[in-house]
FIKOLZA-1660 file (N, C-alpha, C; in steps of 0.1 Angstrom, whole numbers, plus 5000, padded with zeros to 4 digits):
% residues 236
   i   px   py   pz ch aa at
   1 1163 1277 6022  A  X  N
   1 1151 1287 6015  A  X CA
   1 1145 1295 6026  A  X  C
   2 1142 1305 6024  A  X  N
   2 1131 1313 6032  A  X CA
   2 1120 1313 6035  A  X  C
   3 1117 1312 6049  A  X  N
   3 1101 1309 6054  A  X CA
   3 1094 1319 6060  A  X  C
   4 1106 1329 6067  A  X  N
   4 1100 1336 6078  A  X CA
   4 1108 1353 6073  A  X  C
   5 1099 1361 6071  A  X  N
   5 1099 1371 6065  A  X CA
   5 1093 1386 6076  A  X  C
   6 1109 1394 6082  A  X  N
   6 1101 1402 6088  A  X CA
   6 1101 1417 6081  A  X  C
   7 1093 1423 6083  A  X  N
   7 1092 1434 6074  A  X CA
   7 1091 1448 6083  A  X  C
   8 1098 1457 6077  A  X  N
   8 1098 1473 6081  A  X CA
   8 1084 1477 6082  A  X  C
   9 1079 1487 6090  A  X  N
   9 1068 1489 6085  A  X CA
   9 1070 1509 6077  A  X  C
  10 1069 1517 6085  A  X  N
  10 1074 1530 6074  A  X CA
  10 1082 1531 6062  A  X  C
  11 1076 1532 6054  A  X  N
  11 1086 1536 6041  A  X CA
  11 1092 1520 6034  A  X  C
  12 1081 1508 6042  A  X  N
  12 1077 1498 6033  A  X CA
  12 1071 1488 6031  A  X  C
  13 1063 1490 6040  A  X  N
  13 1047 1483 6037  A  X CA
  13 1038 1500 6036  A  X  C
  14 1038 1509 6047  A  X  N
  14 1031 1520 6046  A  X CA
  14 1039 1531 6041  A  X  C
  15 1030 1540 6036  A  X  N
  15 1035 1550 6031  A  X CA
  15 1035 1562 6044  A  X  C
  16 1048 1567 6048  A  X  N
  16 1047 1574 6058  A  X CA
  16 1046 1586 6057  A  X  C
  17 1052 1590 6042  A  X  N
  17 1052 1607 6042  A  X CA
  17 1035 1612 6040  A  X  C
  18 1033 1603 6037  A  X  N
  18 1014 1611 6031  A  X CA
  18 1012 1608 6046  A  X  C
  19 1013 1600 6055  A  X  N
  19 1010 1602 6069  A  X CA
  19 1010 1610 6077  A  X  C
  20 1026 1609 6074  A  X  N
  20 1032 1625 6082  A  X CA
  20 1025 1638 6077  A  X  C
  21 1027 1640 6066  A  X  N
  21 1018 1651 6062  A  X CA
  21 1005 1656 6070  A  X  C
  22 0994 1643 6067  A  X  N
  22 0985 1646 6071  A  X CA
  22 0983 1648 6088  A  X  C
  23 0988 1642 6094  A  X  N
  23 0992 1645 6107  A  X CA
  23 0995 1656 6112  A  X  C
  24 1007 1661 6106  A  X  N
  24 1016 1672 6108  A  X CA
  24 1006 1687 6110  A  X  C
  25 0997 1687 6094  A  X  N
  25 0990 1694 6090  A  X CA
  25 0976 1696 6099  A  X  C
  26 0971 1686 6106  A  X  N
  26 0959 1684 6116  A  X CA
  26 0967 1692 6128  A  X  C
  27 0978 1685 6131  A  X  N
  27 0983 1693 6144  A  X CA
  27 0983 1707 6144  A  X  C
  28 0990 1710 6132  A  X  N
  28 0991 1725 6130  A  X CA
  28 0977 1734 6133  A  X  C
  29 0969 1725 6127  A  X  N
  29 0952 1731 6130  A  X CA
  29 0950 1732 6141  A  X  C
  30 0946 1721 6145  A  X  N
  30 0945 1722 6162  A  X CA
  30 0952 1732 6169  A  X  C
  31 0965 1735 6170  A  X  N
  31 0973 1743 6177  A  X CA
  31 0974 1757 6171  A  X  C
  32 0965 1758 6162  A  X  N
  32 0962 1772 6157  A  X CA
  32 0973 1783 6148  A  X  C
  33 0981 1772 6140  A  X  N
  33 0989 1779 6129  A  X CA
  33 0987 1769 6117  A  X  C
  34 0988 1778 6105  A  X  N
  34 0987 1772 6094  A  X CA
  34 0996 1767 6085  A  X  C
  35 1003 1757 6086  A  X  N
  35 1015 1752 6084  A  X CA
  35 1019 1753 6068  A  X  C
  36 1030 1761 6065  A  X  N
  36 1031 1759 6051  A  X CA
  36 1041 1746 6044  A  X  C
  37 1042 1742 6031  A  X  N
  37 1050 1734 6031  A  X CA
  37 1066 1732 6030  A  X  C
  38 1071 1744 6032  A  X  N
  38 1085 1748 6039  A  X CA
  38 1084 1744 6053  A  X  C
  39 1078 1747 6059  A  X  N
  39 1075 1742 6076  A  X CA
  39 1079 1727 6078  A  X  C
  40 1063 1722 6066  A  X  N
  40 1066 1706 6069  A  X CA
  40 1079 1701 6066  A  X  C
  41 1087 1705 6060  A  X  N
  41 1101 1702 6052  A  X CA
  41 1110 1700 6064  A  X  C
  42 1106 1712 6072  A  X  N
  42 1116 1721 6086  A  X CA
  42 1117 1707 6094  A  X  C
  43 1102 1706 6097  A  X  N
  43 1099 1694 6108  A  X CA
  43 1105 1681 6101  A  X  C
  44 1102 1678 6088  A  X  N
  44 1108 1666 6085  A  X CA
  44 1127 1664 6089  A  X  C
  45 1129 1675 6087  A  X  N
  45 1141 1674 6090  A  X CA
  45 1146 1677 6104  A  X  C
  46 1140 1680 6108  A  X  N
  46 1144 1677 6125  A  X CA
  46 1138 1667 6127  A  X  C
  47 1129 1659 6127  A  X  N
  47 1124 1645 6131  A  X CA
  47 1132 1637 6121  A  X  C
  48 1134 1634 6113  A  X  N
  48 1144 1628 6105  A  X CA
  48 1162 1627 6113  A  X  C
  49 1164 1641 6123  A  X  N
  49 1181 1639 6127  A  X CA
  49 1175 1637 6144  A  X  C
  50 1162 1636 6144  A  X  N
  50 1160 1629 6162  A  X CA
  50 1159 1612 6158  A  X  C
  51 1153 1606 6145  A  X  N
  51 1153 1594 6149  A  X CA
  51 1164 1587 6143  A  X  C
  52 1177 1595 6135  A  X  N
  52 1192 1592 6133  A  X CA
  52 1201 1592 6145  A  X  C
  53 1192 1600 6157  A  X  N
  53 1200 1599 6168  A  X CA
  53 1194 1589 6175  A  X  C
  54 1183 1581 6174  A  X  N
  54 1177 1575 6183  A  X CA
  54 1185 1563 6180  A  X  C
  55 1186 1560 6164  A  X  N
  55 1194 1544 6164  A  X CA
  55 1208 1545 6167  A  X  C
  56 1214 1559 6169  A  X  N
  56 1227 1556 6177  A  X CA
  56 1227 1555 6188  A  X  C
  57 1217 1551 6196  A  X  N
  57 1212 1553 6206  A  X CA
  57 1219 1568 6214  A  X  C
  58 1217 1576 6208  A  X  N
  58 1217 1591 6215  A  X CA
  58 1207 1598 6221  A  X  C
  59 1197 1592 6219  A  X  N
  59 1184 1599 6226  A  X CA
  59 1176 1584 6229  A  X  C
  60 1170 1589 6239  A  X  N
  60 1154 1581 6236  A  X CA
  60 1147 1583 6230  A  X  C
  61 1138 1571 6231  A  X  N
  61 1123 1576 6224  A  X CA
  61 1115 1585 6231  A  X  C
  62 1114 1583 6244  A  X  N
  62 1107 1591 6253  A  X CA
  62 1110 1610 6245  A  X  C
  63 1124 1611 6245  A  X  N
  63 1131 1621 6246  A  X CA
  63 1129 1628 6230  A  X  C
  64 1128 1618 6221  A  X  N
  64 1127 1619 6207  A  X CA
  64 1114 1626 6201  A  X  C
  65 1109 1621 6211  A  X  N
  65 1089 1623 6208  A  X CA
  65 1087 1637 6210  A  X  C
  66 1095 1643 6217  A  X  N
  66 1095 1659 6222  A  X CA
  66 1099 1668 6213  A  X  C
  67 1115 1666 6215  A  X  N
  67 1128 1669 6204  A  X CA
  67 1125 1672 6195  A  X  C
  68 1118 1668 6189  A  X  N
  68 1116 1669 6174  A  X CA
  68 1108 1683 6173  A  X  C
  69 1098 1683 6182  A  X  N
  69 1089 1695 6179  A  X CA
  69 1094 1706 6187  A  X  C
  70 1108 1701 6198  A  X  N
  70 1114 1715 6203  A  X CA
  70 1123 1721 6195  A  X  C
  71 1130 1715 6185  A  X  N
  71 1138 1717 6175  A  X CA
  71 1131 1728 6163  A  X  C
  72 1119 1721 6156  A  X  N
  72 1106 1729 6148  A  X CA
  72 1105 1741 6154  A  X  C
  73 1100 1740 6164  A  X  N
  73 1094 1749 6170  A  X CA
  73 1107 1766 6170  A  X  C
  74 1121 1760 6177  A  X  N
  74 1127 1765 6177  A  X CA
  74 1133 1773 6163  A  X  C
  75 1133 1763 6157  A  X  N
  75 1137 1768 6137  A  X CA
  75 1127 1782 6134  A  X  C
  76 1115 1773 6139  A  X  N
  76 1105 1781 6130  A  X CA
  76 1101 1795 6136  A  X  C
  77 1107 1800 6150  A  X  N
  77 1105 1808 6160  A  X CA
  77 1088 1811 6163  A  X  C
  78 1084 1799 6172  A  X  N
  78 1071 1795 6173  A  X CA
  78 1072 1790 6188  A  X  C
  79 1064 1802 6193  A  X  N
  79 1064 1797 6211  A  X CA
  79 1050 1787 6216  A  X  C
  80 1053 1772 6207  A  X  N
  80 1045 1768 6214  A  X CA
  80 1047 1755 6222  A  X  C
  81 1039 1746 6231  A  X  N
  81 1044 1738 6234  A  X CA
  81 1046 1723 6232  A  X  C
  82 1058 1721 6231  A  X  N
  82 1063 1712 6225  A  X CA
  82 1058 1697 6228  A  X  C
  83 1055 1697 6237  A  X  N
  83 1052 1682 6245  A  X CA
  83 1036 1682 6246  A  X  C
  84 1026 1693 6241  A  X  N
  84 1010 1693 6234  A  X CA
  84 1013 1687 6221  A  X  C
  85 1023 1699 6214  A  X  N
  85 1022 1690 6203  A  X CA
  85 1022 1677 6197  A  X  C
  86 1036 1673 6204  A  X  N
  86 1041 1659 6202  A  X CA
  86 1027 1649 6207  A  X  C
  87 1017 1652 6214  A  X  N
  87 1008 1642 6224  A  X CA
  87 0997 1644 6210  A  X  C
  88 0994 1653 6205  A  X  N
  88 0984 1657 6196  A  X CA
  88 0991 1651 6183  A  X  C
  89 0995 1654 6178  A  X  N
  89 1005 1648 6166  A  X CA
  89 1007 1630 6165  A  X  C
  90 1012 1625 6178  A  X  N
  90 1010 1607 6181  A  X CA
  90 0991 1604 6177  A  X  C
  91 0980 1615 6183  A  X  N
  91 0971 1611 6180  A  X CA
  91 0966 1609 6168  A  X  C
  92 0969 1623 6159  A  X  N
  92 0966 1623 6146  A  X CA
  92 0972 1610 6137  A  X  C
  93 0985 1609 6137  A  X  N
  93 0992 1600 6133  A  X CA
  93 0990 1582 6136  A  X  C
  94 0987 1581 6149  A  X  N
  94 0979 1567 6150  A  X CA
  94 0965 1564 6140  A  X  C
  95 0962 1574 6134  A  X  N
  95 0945 1570 6125  A  X CA
  95 0953 1572 6111  A  X  C
  96 0964 1572 6107  A  X  N
  96 0971 1570 6090  A  X CA
  96 0977 1559 6086  A  X  C
  97 0964 1546 6091  A  X  N
  97 0975 1535 6082  A  X CA
  97 0974 1535 6068  A  X  C
  98 0978 1546 6062  A  X  N
  98 0981 1546 6046  A  X CA
  98 0993 1535 6044  A  X  C
  99 0985 1525 6033  A  X  N
  99 0996 1517 6025  A  X CA
  99 1000 1519 6014  A  X  C
 100 1012 1516 6008  A  X  N
 100 1015 1515 5992  A  X CA
 100 1005 1506 5989  A  X  C
 101 1002 1510 5976  A  X  N
 101 0993 1502 5970  A  X CA
 101 0996 1487 5966  A  X  C
 102 1011 1485 5965  A  X  N
 102 1014 1474 5967  A  X CA
 102 1014 1462 5974  A  X  C
 103 1011 1466 5987  A  X  N
 103 1013 1461 5997  A  X CA
 103 1003 1452 6001  A  X  C
 104 0989 1450 6002  A  X  N
 104 0983 1444 6003  A  X CA
 104 0982 1431 5994  A  X  C
 105 0986 1432 5981  A  X  N
 105 0985 1422 5974  A  X CA
 105 0995 1416 5975  A  X  C
 106 1006 1422 5984  A  X  N
 106 1018 1411 5987  A  X CA
 106 1018 1402 5995  A  X  C
 107 1013 1407 6008  A  X  N
 107 1012 1403 6019  A  X CA
 107 1002 1392 6015  A  X  C
 108 0993 1392 6009  A  X  N
 108 0979 1382 6003  A  X CA
 108 0990 1374 5995  A  X  C
 109 0995 1372 5989  A  X  N
 109 1006 1364 5981  A  X CA
 109 1018 1356 5989  A  X  C
 110 1021 1362 5998  A  X  N
 110 1032 1356 6009  A  X CA
 110 1026 1347 6017  A  X  C
 111 1012 1352 6024  A  X  N
 111 1008 1344 6033  A  X CA
 111 1002 1331 6021  A  X  C
 112 0996 1335 6012  A  X  N
 112 0993 1321 6003  A  X CA
 112 1005 1313 5999  A  X  C
 113 1014 1319 5997  A  X  N
 113 1026 1311 5995  A  X CA
 113 1034 1304 6008  A  X  C
 114 1027 1302 6021  A  X  N
 114 1031 1296 6030  A  X CA
 114 1041 1305 6041  A  X  C
 115 1047 1318 6035  A  X  N
 115 1056 1321 6047  A  X CA
 115 1049 1327 6054  A  X  C
 116 1063 1327 6070  A  X  N
 116 1051 1335 6080  A  X CA
 116 1061 1349 6085  A  X  C
 117 1051 1356 6087  A  X  N
 117 1053 1368 6083  A  X CA
 117 1053 1379 6095  A  X  C
 118 1061 1387 6099  A  X  N
 118 1063 1393 6112  A  X CA
 118 1066 1410 6108  A  X  C
 119 1064 1420 6118  A  X  N
 119 1066 1432 6117  A  X CA
 119 1075 1435 6126  A  X  C
 120 1086 1445 6120  A  X  N
 120 1097 1450 6129  A  X CA
 120 1101 1464 6129  A  X  C
 121 1094 1470 6137  A  X  N
 121 1093 1486 6135  A  X CA
 121 1103 1493 6149  A  X  C
 122 1109 1506 6142  A  X  N
 122 1112 1514 6151  A  X CA
 122 1100 1522 6161  A  X  C
 123 1089 1523 6154  A  X  N
 123 1084 1533 6157  A  X CA
 123 1076 1535 6168  A  X  C
 124 1067 1540 6173  A  X  N
 124 1061 1543 6184  A  X CA
 124 1049 1536 6189  A  X  C
 125 1049 1529 6199  A  X  N
 125 1040 1518 6201  A  X CA
 125 1027 1523 6196  A  X  C
 126 1021 1533 6202  A  X  N
 126 1006 1533 6201  A  X CA
 126 1002 1543 6188  A  X  C
 127 1015 1546 6180  A  X  N
 127 1013 1548 6168  A  X CA
 127 1012 1540 6158  A  X  C
 128 1019 1532 6162  A  X  N
 128 1021 1516 6151  A  X CA
 128 1011 1506 6152  A  X  C
 129 1007 1509 6168  A  X  N
 129 0996 1496 6165  A  X CA
 129 0982 1504 6161  A  X  C
 130 0983 1521 6167  A  X  N
 130 0969 1520 6159  A  X CA
 130 0967 1522 6144  A  X  C
 131 0980 1523 6135  A  X  N
 131 0981 1523 6121  A  X CA
 131 0975 1510 6117  A  X  C
 132 0981 1499 6121  A  X  N
 132 0982 1487 6123  A  X CA
 132 0966 1479 6120  A  X  C
 133 0961 1487 6130  A  X  N
 133 0943 1484 6132  A  X CA
 133 0937 1491 6122  A  X  C
 134 0942 1503 6121  A  X  N
 134 0931 1511 6111  A  X CA
 134 0933 1502 6095  A  X  C
 135 0945 1500 6094  A  X  N
 135 0949 1494 6082  A  X CA
 135 0943 1480 6080  A  X  C
 136 0933 1475 6091  A  X  N
 136 0936 1459 6087  A  X CA
 136 0943 1452 6087  A  X  C
 137 0960 1452 6089  A  X  N
 137 0972 1442 6083  A  X CA
 137 0977 1437 6098  A  X  C
 138 0965 1440 6107  A  X  N
 138 0972 1427 6118  A  X CA
 138 0973 1411 6118  A  X  C
 139 0960 1410 6111  A  X  N
 139 0957 1398 6105  A  X CA
 139 0970 1391 6097  A  X  C
 140 0978 1399 6091  A  X  N
 140 0990 1390 6085  A  X CA
 140 1001 1386 6092  A  X  C
 141 1001 1395 6104  A  X  N
 141 1016 1393 6108  A  X CA
 141 1015 1382 6121  A  X  C
 142 1018 1371 6124  A  X  N
 142 1021 1364 6138  A  X CA
 142 1026 1367 6147  A  X  C
 143 1032 1381 6149  A  X  N
 143 1040 1389 6159  A  X CA
 143 1044 1400 6158  A  X  C
 144 1040 1412 6161  A  X  N
 144 1045 1425 6159  A  X CA
 144 1059 1430 6169  A  X  C
 145 1066 1436 6165  A  X  N
 145 1084 1438 6174  A  X CA
 145 1084 1454 6170  A  X  C
 146 1079 1461 6183  A  X  N
 146 1085 1477 6183  A  X CA
 146 1092 1478 6195  A  X  C
 147 1100 1488 6189  A  X  N
 147 1110 1491 6196  A  X CA
 147 1108 1496 6208  A  X  C
 148 1099 1507 6210  A  X  N
 148 1095 1511 6224  A  X CA
 148 1094 1502 6233  A  X  C
 149 1084 1486 6228  A  X  N
 149 1075 1477 6234  A  X CA
 149 1091 1468 6237  A  X  C
 150 1101 1467 6231  A  X  N
 150 1110 1460 6234  A  X CA
 150 1120 1464 6242  A  X  C
 151 1125 1475 6242  A  X  N
 151 1132 1484 6251  A  X CA
 151 1146 1483 6239  A  X  C
 152 1150 1485 6230  A  X  N
 152 1158 1486 6220  A  X CA
 152 1153 1489 6207  A  X  C
 153 1160 1493 6197  A  X  N
 153 1161 1498 6188  A  X CA
 153 1168 1493 6173  A  X  C
 154 1165 1489 6163  A  X  N
 154 1174 1487 6152  A  X CA
 154 1179 1503 6152  A  X  C
 155 1193 1496 6144  A  X  N
 155 1202 1485 6145  A  X CA
 155 1207 1479 6159  A  X  C
 156 1203 1481 6167  A  X  N
 156 1209 1474 6175  A  X CA
 156 1210 1463 6179  A  X  C
 157 1219 1448 6183  A  X  N
 157 1217 1440 6185  A  X CA
 157 1206 1431 6196  A  X  C
 158 1202 1441 6200  A  X  N
 158 1193 1434 6215  A  X CA
 158 1181 1435 6208  A  X  C
 159 1180 1441 6196  A  X  N
 159 1164 1444 6190  A  X CA
 159 1162 1427 6185  A  X  C
 160 1169 1427 6178  A  X  N
 160 1170 1416 6166  A  X CA
 160 1174 1399 6178  A  X  C
 161 1179 1400 6188  A  X  N
 161 1180 1391 6197  A  X CA
 161 1168 1389 6207  A  X  C
 162 1160 1398 6208  A  X  N
 162 1145 1396 6214  A  X CA
 162 1137 1395 6206  A  X  C
 163 1136 1394 6192  A  X  N
 163 1128 1393 6181  A  X CA
 163 1131 1379 6179  A  X  C
 164 1142 1373 6173  A  X  N
 164 1144 1361 6174  A  X CA
 164 1146 1353 6184  A  X  C
 165 1146 1357 6196  A  X  N
 165 1142 1348 6210  A  X CA
 165 1129 1346 6209  A  X  C
 166 1119 1353 6209  A  X  N
 166 1108 1355 6211  A  X CA
 166 1102 1342 6202  A  X  C
 167 1105 1346 6189  A  X  N
 167 1101 1336 6174  A  X CA
 167 1104 1321 6177  A  X  C
 168 1116 1323 6185  A  X  N
 168 1123 1306 6186  A  X CA
 168 1130 1304 6175  A  X  C
 169 1135 1316 6164  A  X  N
 169 1142 1312 6153  A  X CA
 169 1160 1313 6155  A  X  C
 170 1165 1317 6164  A  X  N
 170 1180 1320 6169  A  X CA
 170 1186 1311 6157  A  X  C
 171 1181 1296 6158  A  X  N
 171 1186 1282 6155  A  X CA
 171 1183 1286 6137  A  X  C
 172 1173 1295 6130  A  X  N
 172 1169 1289 6121  A  X CA
 172 1170 1306 6111  A  X  C
 173 1185 1312 6113  A  X  N
 173 1187 1326 6107  A  X CA
 173 1186 1324 6095  A  X  C
 174 1189 1314 6088  A  X  N
 174 1193 1311 6073  A  X CA
 174 1181 1310 6066  A  X  C
 175 1166 1308 6074  A  X  N
 175 1156 1311 6069  A  X CA
 175 1149 1320 6068  A  X  C
 176 1153 1328 6077  A  X  N
 176 1147 1344 6076  A  X CA
 176 1153 1355 6067  A  X  C
 177 1146 1363 6066  A  X  N
 177 1152 1378 6057  A  X CA
 177 1144 1391 6067  A  X  C
 178 1150 1397 6065  A  X  N
 178 1149 1408 6069  A  X CA
 178 1146 1420 6061  A  X  C
 179 1134 1428 6060  A  X  N
 179 1131 1438 6042  A  X CA
 179 1125 1449 6049  A  X  C
 180 1130 1456 6047  A  X  N
 180 1134 1471 6051  A  X CA
 180 1135 1487 6037  A  X  C
 181 1135 1493 6041  A  X  N
 181 1139 1504 6033  A  X CA
 181 1152 1514 6039  A  X  C
 182 1155 1511 6052  A  X  N
 182 1166 1516 6057  A  X CA
 182 1177 1511 6057  A  X  C
 183 1186 1515 6053  A  X  N
 183 1200 1506 6050  A  X CA
 183 1206 1509 6065  A  X  C
 184 1206 1520 6072  A  X  N
 184 1213 1520 6083  A  X CA
 184 1205 1517 6096  A  X  C
 185 1194 1510 6095  A  X  N
 185 1185 1503 6102  A  X CA
 185 1182 1489 6102  A  X  C
 186 1171 1487 6091  A  X  N
 186 1170 1476 6093  A  X CA
 186 1178 1464 6083  A  X  C
 187 1188 1469 6073  A  X  N
 187 1195 1466 6065  A  X CA
 187 1211 1462 6073  A  X  C
 188 1212 1472 6080  A  X  N
 188 1227 1474 6089  A  X CA
 188 1225 1460 6101  A  X  C
 189 1210 1465 6106  A  X  N
 189 1205 1459 6118  A  X CA
 189 1207 1441 6118  A  X  C
 190 1201 1442 6103  A  X  N
 190 1197 1424 6096  A  X CA
 190 1210 1419 6094  A  X  C
 191 1222 1425 6087  A  X  N
 191 1232 1419 6083  A  X CA
 191 1241 1414 6097  A  X  C
 192 1244 1426 6107  A  X  N
 192 1254 1423 6120  A  X CA
 192 1249 1414 6126  A  X  C
 193 1233 1411 6126  A  X  N
 193 1225 1397 6134  A  X CA
 193 1229 1383 6126  A  X  C
 194 1234 1385 6114  A  X  N
 194 1234 1376 6108  A  X CA
 194 1222 1373 6100  A  X  C
 195 1218 1378 6097  A  X  N
 195 1201 1377 6089  A  X CA
 195 1208 1383 6073  A  X  C
 196 1200 1375 6065  A  X  N
 196 1197 1382 6051  A  X CA
 196 1189 1390 6050  A  X  C
 197 1193 1399 6038  A  X  N
 197 1183 1411 6040  A  X CA
 197 1175 1412 6026  A  X  C
 198 1169 1422 6024  A  X  N
 198 1164 1425 6009  A  X CA
 198 1163 1441 6015  A  X  C
 199 1169 1452 6006  A  X  N
 199 1165 1468 6009  A  X CA
 199 1156 1471 5997  A  X  C
 200 1147 1474 6002  A  X  N
 200 1136 1482 5990  A  X CA
 200 1140 1497 5992  A  X  C
 201 1147 1499 5978  A  X  N
 201 1150 1510 5975  A  X CA
 201 1143 1515 5963  A  X  C
 202 1129 1519 5967  A  X  N
 202 1118 1526 5962  A  X CA
 202 1128 1534 5946  A  X  C
 203 1117 1525 5939  A  X  N
 203 1123 1531 5922  A  X CA
 203 1140 1531 5918  A  X  C
 204 1150 1529 5927  A  X  N
 204 1158 1528 5925  A  X CA
 204 1166 1542 5925  A  X  C
 205 1159 1550 5937  A  X  N
 205 1160 1566 5937  A  X CA
 205 1177 1566 5946  A  X  C
 206 1173 1560 5954  A  X  N
 206 1187 1562 5963  A  X CA
 206 1201 1556 5963  A  X  C
 207 1210 1560 5962  A  X  N
 207 1223 1558 5961  A  X CA
 207 1226 1550 5973  A  X  C
 208 1236 1538 5969  A  X  N
 208 1237 1535 5985  A  X CA
 208 1257 1536 5986  A  X  C
 209 1261 1548 5993  A  X  N
 209 1272 1556 5996  A  X CA
 209 1276 1548 6013  A  X  C
 210 1265 1541 6019  A  X  N
 210 1273 1534 6028  A  X CA
 210 1284 1524 6027  A  X  C
 211 1287 1516 6040  A  X  N
 211 1292 1503 6038  A  X CA
 211 1284 1492 6037  A  X  C
 212 1269 1493 6042  A  X  N
 212 1262 1483 6043  A  X CA
 212 1256 1475 6029  A  X  C
 213 1258 1466 6031  A  X  N
 213 1255 1454 6017  A  X CA
 213 1243 1446 6020  A  X  C
 214 1235 1450 6014  A  X  N
 214 1221 1441 6015  A  X CA
 214 1224 1429 6005  A  X  C
 215 1214 1417 6009  A  X  N
 215 1216 1407 6006  A  X CA
 215 1211 1407 5987  A  X  C
 216 1202 1411 5989  A  X  N
 216 1194 1419 5977  A  X CA
 216 1189 1432 5974  A  X  C
 217 1185 1439 5964  A  X  N
 217 1185 1449 5962  A  X CA
 217 1171 1448 5954  A  X  C
 218 1156 1456 5959  A  X  N
 218 1145 1453 5950  A  X CA
 218 1139 1470 5949  A  X  C
 219 1134 1474 5940  A  X  N
 219 1127 1489 5935  A  X CA
 219 1115 1488 5936  A  X  C
 220 1106 1476 5939  A  X  N
 220 1096 1480 5942  A  X CA
 220 1089 1466 5952  A  X  C
 221 1077 1467 5956  A  X  N
 221 1072 1456 5969  A  X CA
 221 1069 1444 5958  A  X  C
 222 1064 1449 5946  A  X  N
 222 1062 1433 5936  A  X CA
 222 1075 1427 5929  A  X  C
 223 1084 1431 5935  A  X  N
 223 1096 1426 5924  A  X CA
 223 1100 1415 5942  A  X  C
 224 1097 1414 5952  A  X  N
 224 1096 1409 5958  A  X CA
 224 1093 1391 5960  A  X  C
 225 1080 1395 5957  A  X  N
 225 1074 1379 5955  A  X CA
 225 1083 1372 5943  A  X  C
 226 1086 1378 5933  A  X  N
 226 1098 1371 5921  A  X CA
 226 1110 1372 5924  A  X  C
 227 1114 1378 5932  A  X  N
 227 1127 1376 5937  A  X CA
 227 1130 1359 5944  A  X  C
 228 1116 1358 5958  A  X  N
 228 1117 1349 5964  A  X CA
 228 1115 1333 5959  A  X  C
 229 1106 1337 5942  A  X  N
 229 1104 1325 5940  A  X CA
 229 1119 1322 5932  A  X  C
 230 1127 1332 5924  A  X  N
 230 1138 1328 5921  A  X CA
 230 1147 1322 5925  A  X  C
 231 1146 1327 5941  A  X  N
 231 1157 1319 5952  A  X CA
 231 1151 1302 5954  A  X  C
 232 1136 1301 5953  A  X  N
 232 1133 1288 5960  A  X CA
 232 1135 1284 5949  A  X  C
 233 1134 1283 5936  A  X  N
 233 1139 1278 5922  A  X CA
 233 1155 1274 5929  A  X  C
 234 1161 1284 5929  A  X  N
 234 1177 1278 5927  A  X CA
 234 1181 1267 5937  A  X  C
 235 1174 1268 5951  A  X  N
 235 1179 1257 5957  A  X CA
 235 1166 1246 5960  A  X  C
 236 1157 1247 5951  A  X  N
 236 1148 1229 5950  A  X CA
 236 1157 1225 5936  A  X  C
% end
């Protein structure tokens, strides 16, 4: 039976798309240009490509922070300082603690149900800790694991080794679940390290065209509670 739940942050509990959009437009205004919807989409492509490269250990997080803006400015032919843009964007993003509407009810129910919760994020420490504080969600988690602080990122084994080592759960993997929206990060990393996983495929909109197979798949956060209840019943 599962007792220890490791939650990803962005795209799982936090609405990163909305947070990203707000912070991007605030940054653009600060730098003196009015960002169009097309420019936001271009930035998202650049950002996503950098994060995928980071997961593959092709970029460091320090490089990622600036490179996504260098790529964006080059694509848009904008002569702006990428390092300054990164710093401004991170400052605005750290204040965007926007949760999905189901997040707090789920966290409350899990705590009431006796589960121990942890957060496991590939995010930037300053940003993630700022958003956790702003959303008042730190109180739910026994510990917080952020790649920048650990020195390794999901799906690397080093991230999960550090995480389970610090929690003392290496010998209790069968009681742990990794929960996240990313097949290549959360699910692949958890499965490779011997953890069962829940893939949050919001509204069932994504096709799994990879070789990564989650233990469970849900289409909303609210399904997690009933899934856990069913698993508990099967093992009782």
